[in-house]
C-alpha positions in Angstrom: -2.3 9.5 6.5 1.6 9.0 5.7 4.0 7.4 8.1 5.3 11.1 9.2 2.0 12.0 10.3 1.3 9.0 11.9 4.8 9.3 13.8 4.0 12.8 15.3 0.5 11.9 16.4 1.8 8.9 18.0 4.6 10.4 19.3 2.4 12.4 21.6 1.1 9.4 23.3 2.3 8.1 26.5 4.7 4.6 25.9 3.3 1.8 27.3 5.5 -0.4 30.1 3.8 -3.4 29.6 6.2 -6.1 28.7 3.3 -7.8 27.1 3.0 -5.2 24.3 5.4 -6.3 21.5 4.2 -3.0 19.2 2.9 0.2 20.9 2.5 3.8 20.4 6.3 4.0 20.3 6.4 2.4 16.7 5.4 4.7 13.9 3.3 2.1 12.6 -0.8 1.1 12.0 -0.8 -2.0 14.6 -0.6 -2.6 18.1 0.3 -6.4 19.1 -0.4 -7.5 22.8 1.0 -10.8 23.8 -1.6 -13.3 25.4 0.4 -16.5 25.5 3.5 -17.8 23.8 1.1 -18.8 20.8 -1.3 -16.1 20.8 -1.5 -12.3 20.3 -4.1 -9.6 20.2 -3.5 -7.3 17.0 -5.4 -4.0 16.4 -4.6 -2.3 13.4 -5.6 1.1 12.4 -6.2 1.7 8.2 -7.3 5.1 6.4 -8.2 3.9 3.2 -11.0 4.5 0.7 -13.0 1.9 -0.7 -15.0 2.1 -4.0 -18.3 1.3 -2.6 -21.4 3.4 -1.3 -22.5 0.3 0.6 -21.2 0.6 4.4 -21.4 -3.0 4.9 -19.5 -3.9 2.0 -17.1 -1.1 3.3 -17.0 -3.1 6.2 -15.9 -6.1 4.7 -13.4 -4.5 2.3 -11.9 -3.0 5.7 -11.9 -6.5 7.5 -10.0 -7.9 4.6 -7.7 -5.1 4.6 -6.7 -5.4 8.4 -6.5 -9.2 7.9 -4.1 -8.8 5.4 -1.8 -7.0 8.2 -1.7 -10.3 10.3 -0.9 -12.5 7.4 1.9 -9.8 6.7 3.6 -10.4 10.1 3.5 -13.7 9.9 0.5 -14.8 12.2 -2.8 -16.7 11.3 -5.8 -15.3 12.4 -8.2 -17.3 14.6 -11.0 -14.3 15.2 -11.3 -11.1 13.9 -13.5 -7.8 14.6 -13.7 -5.0 12.4 -15.1 -1.9 13.2 -15.7 0.8 10.3 -16.5 4.2 10.1 -18.0 5.0 7.0 -17.5 8.7 5.4 -20.4 11.1 5.6 -22.1 12.2 2.1 -20.3 10.3 -0.2 -16.9 11.9 0.6 -14.7 8.9 -0.7 -11.8 9.2 -3.0 -11.1 6.3 -5.5 -7.7 5.4 -4.2 -7.0 2.0 -2.5 -3.8 0.6 -0.9 -3.9 -3.1 -0.6 -0.8 -4.8 0.3 -0.6 -7.9 -2.0 3.3 -8.9 -1.1 3.7 -11.4 -3.4 2.2 -13.5 -6.5 4.0 -17.0 -6.9 1.2 -19.4 -5.0 4.1 -21.3 -2.8 5.6 -18.1 -1.7 2.2 -16.6 -0.6 1.3 -19.7 1.2 5.1 -19.7 3.2 3.7 -15.8 3.8 0.3 -17.3 5.3 -1.6 -15.2 2.8 -4.9 -16.4 1.6 -5.4 -15.1 -1.8 -3.4 -16.2 -5.4 -2.1 -13.9 -8.6 -5.3 -14.9 -10.5 -7.9 -14.1 -7.6 -6.0 -10.8 -7.4 -6.0 -9.8 -11.0 -9.7 -10.8 -11.4 -10.5 -8.3 -8.6 -8.2 -5.7 -9.9 -10.4 -6.0 -13.0 -13.4 -5.7 -11.1 -12.7 -2.9 -9.2 -11.5 -0.7 -12.7 -15.0 -1.8 -14.2 -16.7 -0.3 -11.0 -14.8 2.7 -11.0 -12.3 3.7 -14.0 -10.5 6.5 -12.4 -9.5 4.6 -9.3 -5.8 4.5 -8.1 -4.2 1.5 -7.3 -1.5 0.8 -4.5 0.4 -2.0 -3.1 3.7 -3.2 -1.7 5.6 -5.9 -2.3 8.7 -8.4 -0.8 11.8 -9.3 -2.9 13.6 -12.2 -1.5 11.2 -13.7 0.8 13.1 -17.1 2.3 13.0 -19.6 -0.3 11.8 -17.5 -3.3 13.2 -18.8 -6.7 14.5 -17.0 -9.9 11.3 -18.5 -11.3 8.9 -17.2 -8.8 10.4 -13.9 -8.9 9.7 -13.7 -12.4 6.1 -14.6 -11.7 5.9 -11.6 -9.5 7.0 -9.5 -12.4 4.8 -10.9 -14.7 1.8 -10.3 -12.4 2.9 -6.6 -12.1 2.8 -6.5 -15.9 -0.5 -7.6 -16.0 -2.1 -5.3 -13.2 -0.8 -2.1 -14.1 -0.7 -0.9 -10.7 -0.6 2.8 -10.4 1.8 3.1 -7.2 4.1 0.4 -5.9 6.7 0.2 -3.2 8.9 -2.7 -2.7 11.0 -4.0 0.1 13.9 -6.5 0.4 13.0 -9.2 3.0 14.8 -8.8 6.1 14.2 -10.9 9.5 11.6 -9.6 11.9 12.1 -10.7 15.4 9.5 -13.4 16.2 8.3 -14.0 12.7 7.8 -17.6 11.5 9.5 -16.7 8.6 12.8 -16.8 10.4 12.9 -20.6 10.8 11.8 -21.1 6.9 15.0 -22.5 4.9 16.6 -21.2 1.7 17.6 -17.5 3.0 18.3 -15.3 -0.4 21.3 -13.6 -0.2 21.2 -9.7 0.3 22.9 -9.2 -2.8 20.4 -10.9 -4.5 17.6 -9.5 -2.6 18.6 -6.0 -3.6 19.2 -6.7 -7.3 15.4 -8.6 -7.1 14.1 -5.3 -5.6 15.6 -2.7 -7.8 14.4 -4.8 -10.8 10.9 -5.1 -9.6 11.1 -0.8 -8.9 12.7 -0.3 -12.5 9.8 -2.4 -14.5 7.3 -0.5 -12.1 8.7 2.9 -12.9 7.9 2.2 -16.4 4.3 1.2 -16.0 4.0 4.5 -13.6 5.1 6.4 -16.5 2.9 4.9 -18.6 -0.4 5.2 -16.8 0.7 8.9 -15.8 0.8 9.3 -19.2 -2.5 8.9 -20.3 -3.2 11.8 -18.2 -1.8 14.1 -20.4 -3.9 17.1 -21.8 -6.5 16.3 -19.3 -7.7 18.9 -16.6 -7.3 17.6 -12.8 -8.1 19.0 -9.7 -5.4 19.4 -6.7 -4.8 20.4 -3.5 -2.3 22.9 -3.4 0.8 22.0 -0.6 2.8 24.9 -1.6 3.2 27.2 -4.4 3.8 25.1 -7.1 3.2 21.8 -5.7 0.1 20.1 -5.3 -1.7 16.6 -4.8 -4.6 15.4 -6.9 -6.8 12.6 -5.7 -4.5 9.7 -6.8 -1.3 11.3 -4.7 -1.3 10.1 -1.1 0.9 12.7 1.1 4.4 11.4 1.6 4.6 8.2 -0.5 3.3 9.2 -3.6 4.0 11.8 -6.5 3.0 15.1 -6.8 2.1 17.7 -9.4 4.2 20.4 -10.6 3.3 24.0 -11.5 3.8 27.7 -11.6 2.0 29.8 -8.4 -1.1 29.0 -6.4 -1.9 29.3 -2.8 -1.2 26.7 0.2 -4.7 24.9 0.9 -6.8 25.7 -1.7 -7.7 23.7 -4.9 -7.2 24.5 -8.1 -7.6 22.7 -11.6 -4.4 22.1 -13.5 -4.2 21.1 -17.3 -1.0 18.3 -17.2 1.4 18.7 -20.2 4.2 16.3 -18.9 4.6 13.5 -16.7 7.8 11.3 -15.6 7.8 7.9 -13.8 6.3 9.4 -10.7 4.9 13.2 -11.1 2.6 15.1 -13.4 3.3 18.6 -14.7 1.2 21.5 -16.1 -0.6 24.7 -15.9 -3.0 26.4 -13.3 -6.2 27.1 -14.8 
């Protein structure tokens, strides 16, 4: 579910008037935060994602880990977690996984209060691709986190080179009200943050183009959004690329023979 779609859903709900609600339905986000005390809050997250397993229990474990990553991304430290996962029926699962890795340098991950290290993440990625060679992997990263050195940023670039993710977003760090990261020393200048973000996205653009070129001369199924534009199972609405072709009827599925690829999109012919 894209942020635009989620925003329309949330806008139809009544806004909360309780001052203890720090993040509520007025935000186009997938998390709600309710303050319990000065040190504790109740966080609820809602995620739509497609794990690559058929076991509902393993599916629930992946869903729980994904939700906990949201808490770490907010600068929090989970004390207790309850995951309620809805498992798709009849095997209707797309091979698409969105996991916010955020960084790769061990010290920065520790400052972010995130539990994983780059080597463990790379091992998980290799495992996912062995289980499902057609999986699409998407992640987001932060450039210019407080205290990030040039060497640590280069560690992140090296991680991207090895991980070869399909889809990547990167944000220059900006302070969030109430976040523990606001008190960290070593603020990175805005110009440096933006320069690092641009370098990361330039690298990912070359990786993305390489991975999309691997689909040349292949037939892929697309859902036609509008005549001439569709999405494959690797394309989340509003945030990923699209497949271009001539013709087609909105709402129908069709096969497209891929002739060309750029950094984000595929181009082909309806079959």
